[in-house]
N, C-alpha and C positions, 0 to 999 in steps of 0.2 A: 501532523508532525509537531512535536514539542520543540519550540525554538526559544525558550526562556534562557536568560543568562544563568550559568551554573551557580547556585548558592555556595557559600563557603562555610566551613566549620559545622557547627551544630545545626545551622539552617538547612544544610543538605541532609543531615541525619534525620531531622524531623519533618522533612518535606513530604507532603501528602498528595497535592495536586499533580497529576501527570505520572504518578508512580503506579506500579503494578498492584500496590496494596488496595487500590480502589476495587479491583476485580476479585481479589482473594480474601477480603476481610471477613466474609461470612464463614467460609470453610476454615479459615485460620482461627476464628473465635470458637467455632465448634470443637476444633481439635484441642485448643487450650482448655476449654471447659471439661472435655473428656479427661484430659491429663489432670485437671484439678480434682475431679471425682475419683480418679484412680489414686491420687496422692492421699486424699482424705480417707479412703477405704483401705489404703495400703495394698491395693491390687486385689482385694477380696470382694466377691459378689456372691450373695446368698450362702455365705460361709465357706465358699470355695476359693482358695488362694490360687491365682493365676501367676505362676512363677515362670519368668523368662529371664534369660541372661542377655547382656548387651552384645555378645559375640555375633549371633546371626544378623543383628541390625547393622553391625559394622560391615559385614560382608555384603549384605544386600544394599546398604547405603552407598558403598563404593561403586557397585555395578549400576545402581540407579542414577548416580551422579554422572557416570560416563555416558549412559544412554540419553539422559536429558541434555548433556552437553552436545552430543552428536546431533540430536534433533534440533536444538537451537542453532547449531551451525548450518544445518540444512535449511532451516527457516530463514536465517539471515542471508544465505546465498540467494534465495528467492527474492527477498526484500531488495538486495543490492542489484540483482539482475533487473528487477522492475525499475529501480532508480536509473540504471544505465540506459534502459530502453527509453525512458522519458527524457533523459538528457540527450540521447540521440535524436529524439523527436524535436527538441528545441533546435538543435543544429540543422537537421534536415529541413525543417520548416523555413528557417532563415535562408538557407542556401537555395531552396526551391523558389522562394519569393524573389530573391535577387536574380535568379536566372529567368524567371517569368518577366521581370521588368527590364532585363537587359538583352535577352536572346530573342524576344518576340517583338516584331515590328509593330509599332503603334499606328503608324500612318499620321501621327500628329506632329505639328511643329509649333512650339518646342515639344519634345517627346514626353508629354504627360501620359500617365497610365490610361490606356484605353478601357472601354467597358468590359471587354473580354479579359484583359489582364486583371482588372479589379475583381471580376467575377471569379477568376481562378485563385487569386490570393484569398478571397473570402471563403472559397471552398476549402483551402488548406486550414484556415482558422476553424471552419465548421467541422472538419475532420478531427481536429484536436478536441473540441468540446464533445463531439459524438463519441470519440474513443473513451473519454472520461466517463460519460454516462453509460456506455456499453460495459465498462469494467465494473461499474457500481450498480448496475441494473436499475438505473433511474431513467426518467423521461427527459429527452434532450430538446423537446419542442421549443421551450422558452429561449434557449440559447441559440438554436439554429434559425429561428424565424427571422431575425434581423439580417442574417448573413446569406440567405438563399433567395433566388427568385420565387415569386408567388407560385408560378406553375410547377415548380420543383418540390415545394414543401410537402404536398400531399403524397407524392411518390416516395419521398424520404420517410414520411411518417409510416408508410406501409412496409418499409424495408425491415427485414428481420435482423440484418447486420448493417446498421446505418453507416459506420465508418467505411466498410468495404464498398457500399453503394456509392458513397461520395468519391472514393478513389476511382471507381468506374467512370463517374462523370468527369473527373479531372482528366482521365485518359481520353475521353471523348473531346474535351476542350483541346487537348494537345493534337489530336487527329485533325480537328478543325483548323488549327494553326498551320498544319502541314498542307492541308487541302487548299487553304487560301494563300499559301506561300508567305506566311508571316514569319516563318523561321526556317533555317536550313535543316535538312534531315540529320546532319552530324550534331547540331546543337540540340535537336529534339531528342536524340539518344541520351544526351546528358540529363535532360529534364526527366526522361523516362526512368533513368537510374534512380533519381530521387523519389519518384513515385514507387518504384520497387522497394526502396528503403522504407517508405511509409508502410507499405504492405508487410514488410518483414517485422516492423515494430508492432503492428497490429497482431500478427501471428504470434510473436514472442509474448506479448501481454496476455493473449488468450491462452497460451500454453501454461503460463503461471496460474491464471485464474481457474482454468478447467482441469488442472492436474494437481490435486492436493497431495500432501504426504500420505502414503498408504494408511487407510483407516485402521487396519489391525495394529499397526505400529503405534498409532496414537492411543488407541484403546488400551493396549498393553501398558504404556507408560502411565496413563491416567489411573488405571486400577492399581498398579504397583505403588505409585506415589501415595494414593489414598490409604491403601492397606498398611503401608509402611508407617505413615504418620499417625494413623489411628491405633496401631499396636505398639508404637514406640514407648508410650508411658509405662506399659507393663514391663518393659525391659530396663527402664531407668529408675523406677520408683525406689527400688531397694538400695541403690547406690547413691542417688541424688536427693531423695527425700523431698522436702518442700520446694526445692529448686526445679523439680521435674516439669511443671507447667511452663516455666520460662525457657528451659532448654528445648522442650518440645516445640514451643512457639517459634524459636529461632530457626530450628531445623525445618519445621513445616513452612515457614515463610520462604526459605530458600527453595525447597522442592516445589511447593505450589506456585511460587513466583516464576521459576524457570519454566514450569509447565504452561502457565498462562501466557508468559511472554512468547513462547514458541507458537502458541495459537494465534497471537496477534500478528507476528511477523510472517506467518505462513501465507496469509492473504494480504499483501501490502497495499491493495487498491481500495480498501474500505474506508470507514470513517472513524476508526479507533484513534486515540491520541497519538500512537506511534506509527500510524500508516502514512503513506506518501501523500504530500500536499498536491494532489492532482488539480484541484481548483486553482491554486496559486500558480502552478506551472501553465495551465491553460490560459489564464489571464495574462501572464507574462508573454506567451507566444502571440496572443491577440494584440497586445499593445505594441510589441516589436514590429509586427507585420503591418499593422495599420499606420504606424508612424512612418514606415518606409513608403507607404502610399501617399504620404503627405497630409494625412488627417491630423487634426488637433484635438478632437473630442475623443480622447482615449479613456479606457477604463482606469479606475483608481488602482495604484499599485497594491498588490496583496499585502495585508498587514495581519499579524497574529492577533487573535481574539482570545483573551484569557490564556495566553502562552501557547495557543494552538494555531497552527497554520494548516488550513484545510486544503 
C-alpha cells in the first residue's frame, strides 16, 4: 500500500513512483509512436489512405469508459472487502486473546498467563501469519517456527491449508480447557464464536483470492482498449494534425491506466504497490497480542519503505 504524503501542485502532476504509469509506460510509448508515424504519413501506408472519422471513436469511447468504470468499481469492491476482512481479523484476534486470558483459569497466583493460554495466543498469532502466506502463496515456515511447539511444526508444514489446520488445533485447545474444567461451557461458547469468526475471515479471503472477475469480461475490455487506442490516430490525424500523438497519449493513458488499475485491485492480497499491507497488519496483531501477554521483546512497528507499506 502506498502511504506517502500527497504531493501538492506540480509535484503531484509529475509524480512517477507509485503511479500506474510504471506499469503502462511501454504500451503507452508504443501507442504514441504509432500515432507519430500516422501523423508523419498523414494516415497513408503504401499509398493507401486510411480515412476514418472521429464519430465511431466517440461512441466506442463512451461505452469503453462505462465498462472500464464498472470493472474498476467491481475490483475496488473486492479490495475494500479484503480490507474489511483484515480489519475484522485485528478485532477478533484482540477479543479472542482477551477472552483466553480472562475466561480460562490459569491456576496461578497471581493470575499470570499459563502455558496453555500462552500457547493459544501464539496460535492466534500463527494463524494471522499463516493466512497472509496462504493468500500470497508463500512459505510460512520462518514466521511460524517461533510460535508453535516443536512437535506441531512438522504437522503444520504438511498441512495443505495451514490457517485452517491451526484453527482446528485452537479448537482442540478449547476442548482441553473444558475437559480440565478451566472454563465454564457458557464462556467456552463465546470463545468458540470468535473461532468461528476467524474461520469466516479465512473463507472470505479465499473467496476473493479464488474467484476472479470473469476472464471473458477482462479479455473483452483488454482487446477493446488496445484496438481503440491503436486505431485512434487514424480518426484524429485529419482534424488534429501534429497534435495527434499528444491527444492519443492522454486518452491512452486514461484507458490503459484504468485497465491496469483494475488488474491490481482485483487481487488485493499480492505485493503490488496498491495491494493491502498484509505484512504490516500481521506484525500489528502480533505486537498487540504479545504485549497483552506481558512480553517486552516485541516486533518493530511496521514502517513504509520507499513510500510502500507491505
